[in-house]
N, C-alpha and C positions, 0 to 999 in steps of 0.2 A: 582587486583595493587593499590597499596596505599603506608600504612605504612611500609617503610623499615628500618630495623635495621641494619647499617654498620659496628655497633660495633665489630664483627669478625674479619674486613677486616685489623684494626691495628695490629693484632695479626699474620698477614700473612707474610713470606718472599717475595722479591721483584716479583720474580717469578711467585709466587703463588697470589699475589695481581693483579699483570698483567692479570692472568688468571681468577682471582675472576669475575672483572670487566670488563671483555669480554663476558664470561658467561653470567654475570649479564643482560648489554648491550641487546645480543642477543636474552634472553629467555624475557626481556621485549617488544622489537621489535614486535617478532613472536606472543608473545600475542596480543600485539595491532592490530598488521594485522588480528589475529582471530576474535579477538573482531569485528573490523572494519566489516571484510567481513559478521558475523552474521549480524550486523544491518544491511549492505546492503541488505542481502537475505528478513531480515523481514519485508524492505520496498517495495522489489520486491514484494513480497507475496500480501502485503496488497494492492499494486496498480493494482495486475491482478485481485484480489477479487473486487476491486470498478468499474475496466474496465469491468468484466465480467457482475455486475448487474447494468450496465450505462444504456444499450439499452432498456432492457424491462420497467427500470423507467422513459424515456424518453416517450417511447410509453402511461404507463401509467399517463402521465402528459398531453403528449398530449388529450388522451379520457378525462380526467377532464374538460378540458379548453374546449372541445366539448360539454360535457355534460352541462357546466355552460354557453355557450352560446346557447344553445339550450333553456334552462329554463327560458332565458329573454325574448325569442322570444313571440309574443301573441301567443293566442290558436288560430285564428284566421287563423294565415300564415303556421299553422303547418299541413304537410300532411306526412300520414304514408310511401308514394313513397320518399317524398325528405327529410323523418327523419327517418331510418329504425333503429330500436332497438338495433342491433348488427351492427359492423362495422369489415367487412373482410378485411383482408390481405394477399395479394400473393403475393409471390416471386418466382423469377426464380433460381433455382439452375444450375449453369453450372459447 
């Protein structure tokens, strides 16, 4: 879609010229619809990929914030029972 050469339409008869323009409009319209559909599909795929990776990224950010907060605390306050090395996340599947 871009550089169109309409020079041939000047040599067509009246009926052929009408048919030529109707087919041209139809082809351009269908091509635009196909391209827009492709763009929407690519945007949806990108959105789904980001959405799938979002929850692990949130957990990683939270873990980094907890680690940073624990590093700031004085060593005298830290206790292995209060500050375990691992964080265990449990969820109930229904």
